[in-house]
C-alpha positions as CSV (number, residue, x, y, z in Angstrom):
1,X,191.9,109.6,4.3
2,X,193.0,107.9,7.4
3,X,196.2,106.7,7.7
4,X,197.1,103.8,9.9
5,X,200.5,103.5,11.0
6,X,201.2,100.2,12.2
7,X,204.4,100.1,14.3
8,X,205.5,96.9,15.6
9,X,208.4,96.9,18.0
10,X,209.9,93.5,18.9
11,X,211.9,94.0,21.9
12,X,213.6,90.5,23.1
13,X,214.8,91.0,26.6
14,X,216.8,88.1,27.9
15,X,217.7,87.5,31.4
16,X,218.7,84.0,30.8
17,X,222.4,84.9,30.4
18,X,224.9,85.6,33.1
19,X,225.0,88.7,35.0
20,X,228.1,90.7,34.3
21,X,229.5,94.1,35.2
22,X,231.7,96.3,33.4
23,X,234.9,94.7,34.7
24,X,234.0,91.5,33.2
25,X,232.8,89.5,36.4
26,X,230.0,87.0,36.1
27,X,227.7,85.1,38.4
28,X,225.9,82.0,37.8
29,X,224.0,79.4,39.4
30,X,225.1,75.9,38.2
31,X,224.4,72.3,38.3
32,X,220.6,72.2,38.4
33,X,217.8,72.1,35.9
34,X,216.4,75.6,36.8
35,X,219.0,78.5,36.1
36,X,217.7,80.0,39.3
37,X,219.1,77.5,42.0
38,X,222.4,75.8,42.0
39,X,226.1,76.2,43.1
40,X,227.1,79.8,43.2
41,X,230.2,80.2,40.7
42,X,231.8,83.3,39.7
43,X,233.9,84.5,36.9
44,X,236.8,86.9,37.4
45,X,240.0,87.5,35.6
46,X,239.1,85.0,32.9
47,X,238.6,81.9,35.1
48,X,235.5,80.3,36.7
49,X,235.5,79.7,40.5
50,X,233.4,79.0,43.5
51,X,232.6,81.0,46.4
52,X,233.9,80.2,50.0
53,X,231.4,79.1,52.7
54,X,232.7,81.1,55.6
55,X,230.2,83.7,56.5
56,X,227.7,82.9,53.7
57,X,224.3,84.3,54.9
58,X,220.8,85.0,53.6
59,X,221.6,88.4,52.8
60,X,224.4,87.1,50.4
61,X,221.8,84.8,48.8
62,X,219.3,87.5,48.4
63,X,222.2,89.6,46.2
64,X,222.7,86.7,44.2
65,X,219.1,85.9,43.3
66,X,218.3,89.8,42.6
67,X,221.5,90.4,40.5
68,X,220.5,87.1,38.5
69,X,216.8,88.5,38.1
70,X,215.7,85.3,39.8
71,X,213.5,86.9,42.4
72,X,213.9,86.2,46.2
73,X,215.8,83.7,48.3
74,X,213.8,80.3,48.9
75,X,217.0,78.7,50.7
76,X,220.5,78.4,50.7
77,X,222.8,75.6,51.6
78,X,226.3,74.9,52.4
79,X,227.5,71.4,51.1
80,X,230.6,69.8,52.4
81,X,231.9,66.8,50.2
82,X,235.3,65.0,50.1
83,X,234.6,63.9,46.7
84,X,234.2,67.6,45.2
85,X,237.6,68.2,43.2
86,X,240.0,70.0,45.3
87,X,241.4,71.9,42.4
88,X,238.1,74.0,42.2
89,X,239.2,77.6,42.3
90,X,237.8,79.3,45.3
91,X,237.5,83.1,44.2
92,X,235.9,84.9,47.0
93,X,235.2,84.1,50.8
94,X,234.0,85.6,54.1
95,X,231.5,87.8,51.9
96,X,229.3,90.0,53.8
97,X,226.6,91.6,51.9
98,X,223.9,93.8,53.5
99,X,221.2,92.8,51.2
100,X,221.0,95.9,49.1
101,X,224.1,95.3,46.8
102,X,223.6,95.1,43.1
103,X,226.2,92.1,42.7
104,X,228.0,89.9,44.7
105,X,231.2,91.8,44.3
106,X,229.8,95.0,45.7
107,X,229.5,93.2,49.0
108,X,232.5,93.5,51.7
109,X,235.0,90.6,51.3
110,X,238.8,90.4,51.9
111,X,239.4,90.2,48.2
112,X,239.9,88.0,45.0
113,X,241.6,84.9,46.0
114,X,241.9,85.7,49.6
115,X,240.5,82.5,51.1
116,X,240.0,80.1,54.2
117,X,237.5,78.0,52.8
118,X,238.2,74.5,51.2
119,X,237.2,73.6,47.7
120,X,235.4,70.8,49.2
121,X,232.7,73.0,50.4
122,X,230.1,74.4,47.9
123,X,227.5,77.3,48.4
124,X,224.1,76.3,46.9
125,X,221.1,79.0,46.4
126,X,217.6,78.4,45.6
127,X,215.8,81.4,44.2
128,X,212.0,82.1,43.8
129,X,211.9,82.8,40.1
130,X,213.1,81.3,37.0
131,X,214.9,83.4,34.5
132,X,213.1,83.4,31.1
133,X,213.5,84.9,27.8
134,X,210.5,87.5,27.5
135,X,209.4,89.0,24.3
136,X,207.6,92.4,24.3
137,X,205.4,93.5,21.3
138,X,204.0,97.0,20.9
139,X,201.3,97.9,18.4
140,X,200.8,101.8,17.9
141,X,198.0,102.8,15.7
142,X,198.2,106.6,14.7
């Protein structure tokens, strides 16, 4: 008698959510239709804020894309507008990434809330991928 064991394992792996570390920090690209492009926002100490533009580089953008599971950098831009709300919290400024860091907060910067940038400037990043929810089904016959 042959027994067939059908084992279906449904593993839902979502990388559509925000990237977080053990300290409750989060990173998201906000304001565009694709979750892999938009303004760089960070969550720290229970509040959302933006990152400052001073010293922003392609390496910084690469770390953002990688940490969100969004592939590689396509482009980045610093947008200066007087009509942006001046009350936006700027969490981090003068960020310097080497490109190999796992998260933006692993990069060098003067500290949370130590800023020189204005809230009237926003950093936008466009990554190559689109975060998706992937479903893996494994079937094992024994």
